[in-house]
C-alpha positions as CSV (number, residue, x, y, z in Angstrom):
1,X,7.1,3.0,-0.7
2,X,10.0,5.2,0.4
3,X,12.9,7.0,-1.3
4,X,16.6,6.4,-0.8
5,X,16.9,9.1,1.9
6,X,14.2,7.5,4.0
7,X,15.8,4.1,3.7
8,X,19.1,5.6,4.8
9,X,17.4,7.4,7.7
10,X,15.8,4.1,8.9
11,X,19.1,2.2,8.7
12,X,21.2,4.9,10.4
13,X,18.7,5.3,13.3
14,X,18.5,1.5,13.8
15,X,22.3,1.1,13.9
16,X,22.7,4.0,16.3
17,X,20.0,2.8,18.6
18,X,17.9,5.9,18.0
19,X,14.9,6.8,20.2
20,X,12.7,7.2,17.1
21,X,11.3,10.4,18.6
22,X,9.8,11.6,15.4
23,X,7.6,8.5,15.1
24,X,7.0,8.2,18.9
25,X,5.7,11.8,19.1
26,X,2.6,10.7,17.3
27,X,1.8,8.1,19.9
28,X,0.4,9.7,23.1
29,X,1.6,8.8,26.5
30,X,-1.7,7.4,27.7
31,X,-1.9,4.9,24.9
32,X,1.6,3.6,25.7
33,X,0.7,3.1,29.4
34,X,-2.2,0.7,28.6
35,X,-2.1,-2.9,27.5
36,X,-3.7,-2.1,24.1
37,X,-2.1,-3.5,21.0
38,X,-0.8,-0.5,18.9
39,X,-0.9,-0.6,15.1
40,X,0.8,2.0,12.8
41,X,-0.4,2.9,9.3
42,X,0.0,5.8,6.9
43,X,-3.0,7.2,5.0
44,X,-5.5,4.9,6.6
45,X,-8.2,6.1,4.1
46,X,-6.3,4.6,1.1
47,X,-8.2,2.0,-0.8
48,X,-5.3,-0.5,-0.3
49,X,-5.9,-0.5,3.5
50,X,-9.7,-0.7,3.2
51,X,-9.8,-4.2,4.8
52,X,-8.2,-2.7,8.0
53,X,-10.9,-0.2,8.2
54,X,-13.6,-2.8,7.6
55,X,-12.2,-5.0,10.4
56,X,-12.1,-2.1,12.8
57,X,-15.5,-0.6,12.0
58,X,-17.3,-3.9,12.1
59,X,-15.7,-4.8,15.5
60,X,-13.8,-7.8,14.2
61,X,-10.7,-7.1,16.3
62,X,-12.8,-6.6,19.4
63,X,-14.6,-9.9,18.7
64,X,-11.2,-11.6,18.6
65,X,-10.4,-10.3,22.1
66,X,-8.1,-7.6,20.9
67,X,-7.8,-4.1,22.4
68,X,-6.5,-2.5,19.2
69,X,-5.6,1.2,18.8
70,X,-4.6,2.4,15.2
71,X,-2.2,5.2,14.9
72,X,-2.0,7.1,11.6
73,X,1.5,8.5,10.6
74,X,2.4,11.1,8.1
75,X,4.4,8.8,5.9
76,X,5.2,5.1,5.2
77,X,8.8,5.7,6.7
78,X,7.4,7.2,10.0
79,X,5.0,4.3,10.4
80,X,7.8,1.8,9.8
81,X,10.1,3.6,12.2
82,X,7.5,3.3,14.8
83,X,7.3,-0.4,14.4
84,X,11.1,-0.9,14.4
85,X,11.5,1.4,17.3
86,X,8.7,-0.2,19.4
87,X,6.2,2.6,19.4
88,X,3.8,0.2,17.8
89,X,3.7,-3.6,17.6
90,X,1.9,-4.0,14.3
91,X,2.3,-2.3,10.9
92,X,-0.2,-2.0,8.2
93,X,2.0,-1.1,5.2
94,X,3.4,-2.4,1.9
95,X,5.0,-5.8,1.7
96,X,8.0,-4.4,0.0
97,X,8.9,-2.6,3.2
98,X,9.5,-6.0,4.8
99,X,11.9,-7.0,2.1
100,X,14.0,-3.9,2.4
101,X,13.9,-3.7,6.3
102,X,14.9,-7.5,6.4
103,X,17.9,-6.5,4.3
104,X,18.7,-3.9,6.9
105,X,18.7,-6.5,9.7
106,X,15.0,-6.1,10.9
107,X,13.1,-9.3,10.7
108,X,9.6,-8.1,9.8
109,X,7.0,-10.7,8.7
110,X,3.7,-10.3,7.0
111,X,1.0,-12.0,9.0
112,X,-1.9,-11.5,6.6
113,X,-2.0,-10.1,3.0
114,X,-4.5,-7.3,2.3
115,X,-4.0,-6.7,-1.4
116,X,-2.9,-8.6,-4.6
117,X,-2.3,-5.3,-6.6
118,X,-1.3,-1.8,-5.6
119,X,-4.3,-0.1,-7.1
120,X,-2.3,2.6,-8.9
121,X,-3.1,3.8,-12.4
122,X,-1.0,5.8,-14.9
123,X,-2.8,7.6,-17.7
124,X,-2.3,10.4,-20.2
125,X,-4.6,13.4,-21.0
126,X,-7.1,12.3,-23.6
127,X,-6.0,15.3,-25.8
128,X,-2.5,13.8,-25.8
129,X,-3.7,10.1,-25.9
130,X,-5.3,10.5,-29.3
131,X,-1.8,10.7,-30.7
132,X,-0.1,8.3,-28.3
133,X,1.1,5.1,-29.8
134,X,3.8,3.6,-27.5
135,X,5.5,4.3,-24.2
136,X,8.6,5.8,-25.8
137,X,6.3,8.8,-26.5
138,X,6.4,9.5,-22.8
139,X,9.7,11.3,-23.5
140,X,9.4,15.0,-22.5
141,X,6.1,14.6,-20.7
142,X,5.2,16.2,-17.4
143,X,4.1,13.4,-15.0
144,X,2.3,14.0,-11.8
145,X,2.8,11.7,-8.8
146,X,1.9,11.9,-5.2
147,X,5.5,12.1,-4.0
148,X,8.9,11.3,-5.2
149,X,9.9,7.9,-3.8
150,X,6.2,7.0,-3.3
151,X,4.5,4.0,-4.9
152,X,3.1,6.3,-7.6
153,X,6.6,7.5,-8.5
154,X,8.0,4.0,-8.5
155,X,5.3,2.6,-10.8
156,X,5.8,5.6,-13.1
157,X,9.5,4.6,-13.3
158,X,8.6,1.0,-14.1
159,X,6.4,2.2,-16.9
160,X,9.2,4.4,-18.2
161,X,11.6,1.5,-18.1
162,X,9.3,-0.5,-20.2
163,X,9.5,2.2,-22.8
164,X,13.3,2.2,-22.4
165,X,13.1,5.6,-20.8
166,X,14.7,7.0,-17.5
167,X,13.7,9.7,-15.1
168,X,15.8,12.2,-17.0
169,X,13.6,11.8,-20.0
170,X,10.6,13.3,-18.2
171,X,9.7,15.9,-15.6
172,X,8.1,14.7,-12.3
173,X,5.8,16.9,-10.2
174,X,4.9,16.1,-6.6
175,X,1.2,16.5,-6.0
176,X,0.4,15.0,-2.6
177,X,-3.1,16.4,-2.4
178,X,-5.6,14.6,-4.8
179,X,-7.5,17.9,-5.4
180,X,-4.2,19.5,-6.6
181,X,-3.4,16.5,-8.8
182,X,-6.8,16.8,-10.3
183,X,-6.5,20.5,-11.0
184,X,-3.0,20.2,-12.4
185,X,-4.1,17.5,-14.9
186,X,-7.1,19.3,-15.9
187,X,-5.3,22.7,-16.4
188,X,-2.6,21.0,-18.5
189,X,0.2,21.7,-16.0
190,X,0.9,18.0,-16.2
191,X,0.0,15.8,-19.2
192,X,0.5,12.3,-17.4
193,X,-0.8,11.3,-14.0
194,X,0.2,8.3,-12.0
195,X,-2.1,8.2,-9.0
196,X,-4.6,6.2,-6.9
197,X,-8.4,6.3,-6.9
198,X,-10.8,7.9,-6.6
199,X,-9.5,10.7,-8.8
200,X,-8.6,8.3,-11.6
201,X,-12.1,7.0,-11.7
202,X,-13.3,10.7,-11.7
203,X,-11.2,11.4,-14.8
204,X,-12.3,8.3,-16.5
205,X,-16.0,9.1,-16.0
206,X,-15.4,12.5,-17.5
207,X,-13.6,11.0,-20.5
208,X,-10.4,13.1,-19.7
209,X,-7.8,10.4,-19.3
210,X,-6.4,7.5,-21.5
211,X,-5.3,4.7,-19.2
212,X,-1.8,3.3,-20.0
213,X,-1.2,1.1,-17.0
214,X,-3.9,-0.1,-14.5
215,X,-2.8,-2.0,-11.4
216,X,-6.4,-1.9,-9.9
217,X,-6.8,-5.3,-11.7
218,X,-4.7,-8.4,-11.2
219,X,-4.2,-8.7,-14.9
220,X,-3.0,-5.1,-15.2
221,X,-0.7,-5.5,-12.2
222,X,0.8,-8.8,-13.5
223,X,1.4,-7.1,-17.0
224,X,3.6,-4.5,-15.2
225,X,5.2,-6.6,-12.5
226,X,5.5,-10.0,-14.1
227,X,3.3,-11.8,-11.6
228,X,0.9,-11.3,-8.7
229,X,2.2,-8.4,-6.8
230,X,1.7,-8.4,-3.0
231,X,0.5,-4.9,-1.8
232,X,-0.8,-4.0,1.6
233,X,-0.3,-6.4,4.6
234,X,-0.2,-6.5,8.3
235,X,3.3,-7.1,9.6
236,X,5.1,-7.4,12.9
237,X,8.6,-8.2,14.1
238,X,9.5,-11.8,14.0
239,X,10.3,-12.1,17.6
240,X,7.0,-10.4,18.6
241,X,5.1,-12.8,16.5
242,X,6.9,-15.7,18.2
243,X,6.1,-14.4,21.6
244,X,2.5,-13.4,20.8
245,X,1.0,-16.3,18.7
246,X,-2.6,-15.8,20.1
247,X,-2.6,-12.1,19.3
248,X,-1.1,-12.8,15.8
249,X,-3.8,-15.3,15.1
250,X,-6.5,-13.0,16.3
251,X,-5.2,-10.2,14.0
252,X,-5.2,-12.7,11.0
253,X,-8.8,-13.9,12.0
254,X,-10.2,-10.4,12.0
255,X,-8.5,-9.4,8.7
256,X,-9.4,-12.5,6.9
257,X,-13.0,-12.0,8.0
258,X,-12.9,-8.4,6.7
259,X,-11.5,-9.7,3.3
260,X,-14.3,-12.2,3.1
261,X,-16.8,-9.4,3.8
262,X,-15.4,-7.3,0.9
263,X,-15.8,-10.1,-1.6
264,X,-19.6,-9.7,-1.4
265,X,-20.1,-6.2,-0.1
266,X,-22.5,-4.0,-2.0
267,X,-22.9,-0.2,-2.1
268,X,-25.3,-0.1,0.9
269,X,-22.9,-2.1,2.9
270,X,-20.0,0.3,2.2
271,X,-22.1,3.4,2.9
272,X,-23.1,1.9,6.3
273,X,-19.6,0.9,7.3
274,X,-17.0,3.2,5.7
275,X,-16.4,6.6,7.4
276,X,-18.1,9.5,5.7
277,X,-14.9,11.4,5.4
278,X,-13.6,8.7,3.2
279,X,-16.2,9.6,0.5
280,X,-14.7,13.1,0.0
281,X,-18.2,14.4,-0.5
282,X,-19.0,12.1,-3.4
283,X,-20.4,8.7,-2.4
284,X,-21.1,7.8,-6.0
285,X,-17.5,8.4,-7.0
286,X,-16.1,6.4,-4.2
287,X,-18.5,3.4,-4.9
288,X,-17.4,3.5,-8.5
289,X,-13.8,3.5,-7.6
290,X,-14.4,0.6,-5.2
291,X,-16.0,-1.3,-8.0
292,X,-13.0,-1.0,-10.2
293,X,-10.7,-2.1,-7.4
294,X,-12.7,-5.0,-6.0
295,X,-10.4,-7.8,-7.3
296,X,-7.3,-6.1,-6.0
297,X,-8.0,-7.3,-2.5
298,X,-6.9,-10.7,-1.4
299,X,-9.9,-13.1,-0.8
300,X,-8.1,-14.9,2.0
301,X,-5.1,-13.2,3.3
302,X,-2.7,-15.7,2.0
303,X,0.6,-14.8,0.3
304,X,0.8,-16.4,-3.1
305,X,3.9,-18.4,-3.6
306,X,5.3,-16.3,-6.5
307,X,4.5,-12.9,-4.9
308,X,7.6,-12.4,-2.7
309,X,9.9,-12.9,-5.6
310,X,7.8,-10.6,-7.8
311,X,8.2,-7.8,-5.2
312,X,11.9,-8.4,-4.8
313,X,12.4,-8.3,-8.6
314,X,10.6,-5.0,-8.7
315,X,12.8,-3.5,-6.1
316,X,15.9,-4.7,-7.9
317,X,14.7,-3.2,-11.2
318,X,14.4,0.1,-9.4
319,X,18.0,-0.2,-7.9
320,X,16.5,0.1,-4.4
321,X,18.9,0.6,-1.6
322,X,20.2,-1.8,-0.3
323,X,20.8,-4.4,-3.1
324,X,18.1,-7.1,-3.3
325,X,20.0,-10.0,-4.7
326,X,20.3,-13.4,-3.1
327,X,17.9,-12.6,-0.2
328,X,16.0,-15.3,1.6
329,X,12.5,-14.1,1.4
330,X,11.0,-16.8,3.6
331,X,11.7,-14.6,6.7
332,X,9.5,-11.8,5.3
333,X,6.1,-13.4,5.5
334,X,4.2,-16.3,7.1
335,X,1.0,-17.9,5.9
336,X,0.3,-20.1,9.0
337,X,-2.0,-17.6,10.6
338,X,-3.9,-16.7,7.4
339,X,-4.3,-20.4,6.5
340,X,-5.7,-21.2,9.9
341,X,-8.1,-18.2,9.7
342,X,-9.1,-19.2,6.1
343,X,-10.0,-22.8,7.3
344,X,-12.0,-21.5,10.2
345,X,-13.9,-18.9,8.3
346,X,-14.1,-20.9,5.0
347,X,-12.8,-17.9,3.1
């Protein structure tokens, strides 16, 4: 997710008809001159986008007749800017992005849902956790997050709100690199960490963290958000989808096939398919983290009925710019392609 400054930047550039040069600079000229379908994503190695990697590595897009090129961007806002500005046609990002951009006048629709939970965990150091009784005791704590305005920061804010605390009651520290986050937690520079795997699993295995909120499971996610929370998805502009129904269906077919594969994939399957760089030098840790997050991925790519409203309520609770009230969410997703793929693949 993005912070207020990033939302404002997207809105201003859209109204001014900007050229989106910051996003376009990451897409080389040769790829723009081909007929390949271009997809933008930030942090492709993230667990929430694993279905995308699976579909790509197993050749599912190619099998559907798509010539797909995936471009990785430095942040969610740059990836979304690339889509709005036409540098890419498809976005692998968070569903909440669709809600906010729809509010800004950009009709983005989710074609297929990748995740039913955001897979972020908030925990406190075991030394502190032994005395921890309720969320109000987070007051005065030093909390590590990936970035201010990121999903980790927003989930931390939601947890604080449950304890009737605000951002002024704690100190946030940005730790974009997982290795730095791990070191800061272990050294005592921070006492609470809100982060994604695999470092949370690493801390769990070492007995160094007490979990407070766990959105790797659908139950833990529902406890925080009040229902099934839609996470990663593939999205495109509404007019592009209308003009490219075959490509849209092909994308959904490939992704639903990847989601189905993930439901039964074992350790050896992942080792054979996932890029070695994703393991970070520790295959066992990656596989353990995968096991803890398995239920977070959608089994069929279909958006649950309640999920758009759950995401909108979350944004409203965080006072996201612009206001989220009275918004027609039916424009932000479609299930017709995922349902057709589900029937075809018996997912």
